[in-house]
Residue, then its C-alpha position, 0 to 999 in steps of 0.5 A: m869163549e875158549g881162551r877168554v876168562v869171564k868175570i863174574a859177580l854174584v849179587d844175592d842175599h842168601t848165603l847158601f844160594r851164592t855158595g852153591l852157585r860159586g862152587l858150580l861156576s868155579q868148576c868152569s875154567n873160563y869163569a872167574i868169580v870176582a865178587d860175592v856179596g849179599c846186597g845191592e848196596e855192597f855191590l854198587a859200593e864195590l862196583p866202581t873198582m870191580d873188573v866184571d863182565v857178568v853179574f848174577m842179580d837176585i831180583s828180591m833183596p831187602g834194602i836196594d832190590g835187584v831192579e833198582t841195583t841194576r838200573r844203578a849198575l848200568q848207569q855206571r857201566p853200561e857194558l855189564k851183562v846182568i843176568t836176573l836170578s828169580m823164583y816163580g811168582d817174580e814175573h812182574y818184575y821182568s819188564l822192569m828188569v828189561e827196561c833197566g837193561a837186564s840181558g838174561f833171566l833164569l830161575k834159581d832152580s835151573d841146572i848148571e848147563e842152562v847157567y852156562s848157556a846163559v853166560d855164554a849167550v849174554v857175553a856174545g851179546d844176545s838175550y837169554f831166558s830160561s826155557a821154563l821161565l820163557g814158557s811161563m812168561t809168554r803164556n801170559m803175554s798180551l798184546h798192547a793196543l796198537s798206535e799208527s805210526g808213519d815209520e816204515d821200519a815199524l811193525s805192522e799190525r799183522e807183524i806185531e801179532i805174529l811176533v807175540e806168537v813166536c814169543r810164545g813159542l809157536s811154530n810158523q805152522e801153528i801160527a799159520d793155523k792159529l791166524f788162518i793164513s798160509k805157512r808161506t805168509v808167516d815165513k815172510h812176516r817172520a823174516n821181516i820181523l827179524e830183519k827189522t828188529g835186528c833180533k836172532n832168537t826168541a829171547n831177543l824178540v821177547v826183550y824187543a817186544i817188552k822194550n818197545h811196549l808191544v806186549e805186557v807181561 
């Protein structure tokens, strides 16, 4: 991140929240706020001429909501990194935001260090979920019925079981205990999962699982 200025847009219908977030982000010399708007319509109107890297997107807005705004924005500018801003109770939107291409998910009461971490992660090409949100969401994950696939790169039924437990934050030993298998077996499956999916961390695995309809949230 050193030496690079990340250009950020704020899209949220609550003026006080935007003002507070703008003030906190402005304290970091690596960030420049290039847009500060209160609705999806205004953001989409300005987007064609906007020089922006990262967008903080409120989910619940009057008019065009965050899901549709994200979908339209990424159709225009697929390289944009969208960080979803939400409150507890908005979990039913997350799979939609993942499908639209959002890269990060933050609760509105996250501390500023976590906001910085989210920006750094998505700029680096990773996904990001706030720790509190990840715990809340993955507790409610359920495994989808599996369909047969002849694709040798597809995850096996056991690998999908382990993927879901990894997404829930369980350690390899905890997964081994839960599934009545050895930790060494879990280690091997987990390495295969990371290789097959190309994921590097739990947040990336959660996004992979949702995008590929392996779980429902």
